[in-house]
N, C-alpha and C positions, 0 to 999 in steps of 0.2 A: 276550658282547661285542656291543655295539650297532653300528649303522652309523656309520662314522667314528670309532669308538673306537680310539685308538692301542694297539698292542701292542709289546712290546720287539722290537728288531731281531733278525733271525735270524743267528746266528753262521755265517760262511762263505758267506752269500748274496750275490748280486750287488746292485748299487745299486737295481735295479728291485724285487727281492724285499724288500730291506731297507726301502725307502720304503713299499712296500705293507704290510709287517708293522707298521711304526711309525705310519703315518698312516691306514691303512685307506682308506675311500672318499674321503678328502680328499687322497690322494696324487696327485701330478702324473701318476703312472703307473697310476692306477686302471683305466683302460680296458684296459691290457695284462694285467691279472689276471683279467678276466672270461672265462668259458667261453661260447662261442657255440654254441648247440644246432643252428643251421641250417648247412648246408654252404655253404662260400664260393662266390661266383658263378662262379669259375673251374672249380669242380668240377661245376657243373650243366651239362647239355648245353644248347646254345643252341637257341632255338625256330627251327624251319624257317620261312622266310618263305612266305606264301601269295602267289603272284604272278599267278594267273589268276582273274579274276572279271569279271563283267559288271554293268551298272547300267542303271536306267531312271528317268525322272522321271514322276510321276503326280500332278499338281496340287500338293498340299501335302506330298507324300511322295516320298522317293527310295528306291529299292529296289536293294540290292546282292546279287547272286547269286554264291555260291561253290560250285563243284562239289565235293562231298564224298561219296564212295561210302559208303553205310550211314549217312548223316546222321540218318535217322529213329530209328536204334537208339542214338545217343549219349545218355547221361544228361544231363539239363538242366544239372547242375553242371559238366559237362565242356566246355561251350560258353559263353563269356562275351564280351559286347560292352559297351563303354562309350564315352561321349563325354568327351573331355578337352580341355584347352587353353583358348583364349580364347573362353569362352561356348559351348563345344561345337563347335569347329572342327576337332577331331581325332577320328578313329574308331580304336579298338583292338579287334580281335577275337582271341581266344585259343581254340584248340581242343586239348583233350587227348585223345589216342587211344593205342592200344596201341603205335603207332610213335613216340611222344613228343609234344612240344608243337609246334604250328604257330601262326603269328601273321600278322595282316594289320594294318598300320598305315598310315592314310591321312590326309593333310592335306586337309581338305574344302574345296571351292570356297566354301562359305558356312557359316553356323552351323546346327546342328541342335539341337532341344530335347529329343529323346528317340530311343531306339533299341530296337527289339524284334526278337527272333530267332524264326524258325519253322524247324523241321527237316522237310524233305521227304524222299522216298525217297533221292535221291542229290544233294541240294543243301541248302545253308543259305541262307535268305532273311533279310536284314537290312532292316528297314523303318525309315528315318530320317524323323522329322517335322521339316519345315523350321521354323526359328525365325520366318521370315517367308514364309508360304505364297504371297504375291503375287509374290515374286521368282523369276525363272527361273534355274535352274542351267544354265550353258552347258557345264559339265564336272563330273565328280565330284570331281576334285582340283584343287589349285593348287600352284604352285611355292612354296618357302619365302620367296622374295623378293617374291612377289605379295601385295599387301595384300588383306585381307578387304573386301568391299563395305561401305559405311557402314551402320550400324544405323539403322532408322527412328526418328524422333524420337517421344518419348512426347508425349501431348497437352499442349500448353502449353509445350513445350520446342523448342529449335532443333536441327535435325539436325546430325550430325557433319560 
């Protein structure tokens, strides 16, 4: 039987099962018949929020310091940081440890173009490269209703 090849309805089956048997992947109920290998979100423990951190601005870089005992011993794949959102205006940090997963999610004051992670003895240091090194960050974060500062105009274009 190929994908979408109909088979005869199953005697005594409910409507979903009958439709799936008769119409295969073209059935309205096709998604109901799939087996999902991954545990549902409700079954996964929620990541603990990381709430304590410090930051500093250094020219074209912003550094975020997260105290994490034994950070130097964490495997590289257990610490992930990425920039998301509107041109890198959101920072997500995920740390997997024996105690489960922890996360830090920040809406950044301005855009960043890259993030790098260093593991020190008892802290994680995230270095964000500013998208515009000439702009001063007055804060690390902003409120969701606060707009991002306008992006600088490319040569020959008018600024936002």
